[in-house]
C-alpha positions in Angstrom: 0.1 0.0 -0.2 1.4 3.2 -1.0 0.8 6.0 1.4 2.0 10.0 0.3 1.6 11.1 3.1 2.6 15.2 2.5 3.7 16.6 -0.8 6.2 19.1 0.7 8.2 21.7 -0.9 11.7 20.6 -0.9 11.0 16.4 0.3 8.1 14.6 -0.9 7.3 11.6 0.9 5.2 8.1 1.5 4.9 5.1 3.1 5.1 1.9 1.5 4.4 -0.4 3.3 6.9 -0.5 6.0 9.2 1.5 3.9 9.7 5.1 3.7 10.1 7.0 0.6 12.4 10.2 0.8 12.7 12.3 -2.9 14.4 15.7 -2.6 13.7 18.7 -5.2 15.5 18.6 -7.9 17.2 21.4 -7.4 18.0 21.6 -3.0 19.4 25.0 -3.5 16.5 26.1 -4.6 14.4 26.2 -1.2 15.9 28.2 2.1 16.5 26.5 5.0 14.2 27.3 7.4 12.0 25.8 4.8 14.5 22.4 4.4 14.4 22.2 8.8 11.0 22.8 8.9 10.3 19.3 6.5 13.3 18.2 8.3 11.6 18.5 11.5 8.1 16.5 9.7 10.5 13.7 8.6 12.4 13.6 11.3 8.5 12.7 13.7 7.2 10.5 11.0 10.4 8.0 11.6 9.6 9.0 15.9 6.3 8.1 15.9 6.3 4.6 12.9 10.1 3.6 14.5 11.5 0.3 13.0 11.1 1.3 8.9 13.0 1.2 6.3 14.3 4.6 4.3 14.8 5.3 1.1 16.5 7.8 0.0 15.3 8.2 -4.1 18.0 11.1 -6.0 16.6 10.1 -9.1 15.4 13.8 -9.4 18.5 15.3 -8.3 21.3 16.8 -9.9 23.2 18.7 -7.1 23.2 17.9 -3.5 24.0 21.1 -1.4 25.4 20.5 2.4 22.5 21.2 4.6 20.3 18.1 2.1 23.4 15.5 2.7 23.1 17.0 6.5 19.4 15.9 6.2 19.9 12.9 4.7 22.3 12.0 6.8 20.6 12.7 9.8 16.9 11.1 8.6 18.8 7.9 8.2 20.5 7.7 11.5 17.5 8.2 13.2 15.6 5.0 10.9 18.9 3.5 12.3 18.7 4.5 15.7 14.8 2.0 15.5 16.8 -0.4 13.7 15.6 0.0 10.3 17.6 0.0 7.2 18.6 2.8 5.1 19.2 2.7 1.2 19.5 5.0 -1.3 18.8 5.0 -5.6 19.0 6.8 -8.1 22.3 8.8 -7.3 24.5 10.0 -10.2 27.7 9.1 -10.4 28.8 12.8 -9.5 26.3 13.2 -6.1 27.8 8.7 -5.7 31.5 10.9 -5.1 30.0 14.1 -3.4 29.5 11.7 -0.7 32.2 10.0 -0.8 34.3 13.0 -0.9 31.8 14.2 2.6 32.7 11.3 4.1 36.5 11.6 4.1 35.9 14.4 6.0 34.1 12.7 8.8 35.5 11.3 12.0 35.5 7.3 11.9 32.7 6.4 13.9 30.9 9.1 11.7 31.8 8.1 8.4 27.7 6.7 7.2 27.3 5.3 3.5 24.3 4.1 2.1 23.7 0.9 0.2 23.3 2.2 -3.7 21.0 0.6 -6.2 20.5 2.3 -9.6 16.3 2.3 -9.5 13.6 2.9 -6.6 12.2 -1.3 -7.5 15.7 -2.6 -6.8 15.9 -0.8 -3.3 12.8 -1.2 -2.4 13.0 -4.9 -2.7 16.5 -4.4 -0.4 14.6 -3.1 1.6 11.4 -5.5 2.3 13.1 -8.5 2.0 15.1 -7.4 5.3 12.2 -6.5 7.1 11.0 -10.1 5.8 14.3 -11.6 8.2 
């Protein structure tokens, strides 16, 4: 069952079973930090209310990620993991994957976060749903 939670401006969110699908806007830099913070807080509340969800970050529409958006994706992912869920990413261009890898070089070892990468949302969803059946 697919449920659209809220069509936000910066983040599009929907639940598919026990998976929360988060899709940043194509050009995240065009949104104010305040609007990003508001939507981030909304998604964090959803994760807290539904602990144990998987998180699928779909970057198929993103052309580029700014540092605030990367920070938001990391924090959302850490929150899902804290509640016992798993997180994956799909649709990231090679430039975005390279940027994320470079940014992680700046993090202390205990704070490094890496997403399992998938080409399509279908493959990523299959991975999350198969792991929840374990």
